[in-house]
C-alpha positions, 0 to 999 in steps of 0.5 A: 499498499505504501508503494502504491502511495507513493508519487514517483514518476512512473515514467521513469520508474518502473516498479516489478512485483513478483508475489508468492510464497504466501496463505493470505494476501491482505490486498485482493489484487493479489492471487493466493494461489499463484506466484504473480508478476505485478506492474505499480501503474499509478497507484494500482496493480497490474497483473502481469504474469500469473502462472503455478505456485513456485517455490520463492525459497528455490534459487531459479524463481528468483533467477526466472523473476530477475530476468523476465526484468531484465527482458521485459522492461530495458532499463539504464538502471536496475535495482532489486528489494528484496522484501521478507524476513531475514535470518542473516548469514546463517539463515538466509532471507526469505520464507515461504510459508507455502512450502516452508524455504527459504533463499540461503545465501550460496542460493541468493549467489545462485540467483543472480549468478544465473540473471543478466546482471554480473561484474559487466552488468551490474545491478546499482543497488540491491535492498533487503526489506528484512533483518539481519541482512547487513553482514559481511558474508552477505555483502562478500556473496553479492559483491559481483551482482550490485554496485550497493547493498542496502540492509540492517545490521539489526532486525527492522521493526515490522514496519519496515522501510518506509516507501515514500522514500520513492518519491525522492529518486531523481534520474540515475541516482546512485545506489549511495544516494537512494540508500541514504534516503531509504535509511533516512525515511526508515529512521523519521518514520520510526520516530515520528509515527511511532516514537520509538528509535529503530536502532 
């Protein structure tokens, strides 16, 4: 809902979602019994592709989505946000509640290695809206695939990132600039709306 309400220039930024691994989505536009690729278009969700349920903890599932975005949405710059639970270097990222599986660091490496993003064609940044993923092991694993990693070394509150940061992204901002905006919005939202420090 935060992404849908963010007032960013959708002619310049294309936000593609990949959904799956959930028994019951809060948003009725997201199918519960399928994996879906969805375009955020001027505050609406447009389903681009809907297929059988796939394991979100499988490296091939992530690799296929990365290939889809690169093939169907040519751009000067790409970034990826991985949004779910984080378990750090030992347990990896994400949790598919249907299959009880997650992506280990080895599987994240496998997924990105099979994608179009590599030393000669890096993502500008990879973001983890998840707990515990800012560690040297994750950074080392993903360094061949992105210029920057944006993540938290600690647990995140349940509300996670404040996606209003999308309104502040300019043309081809660097991962460092965008990372600073994400952190600023996250801290401000936490302190203002909930009167707590996210540290």
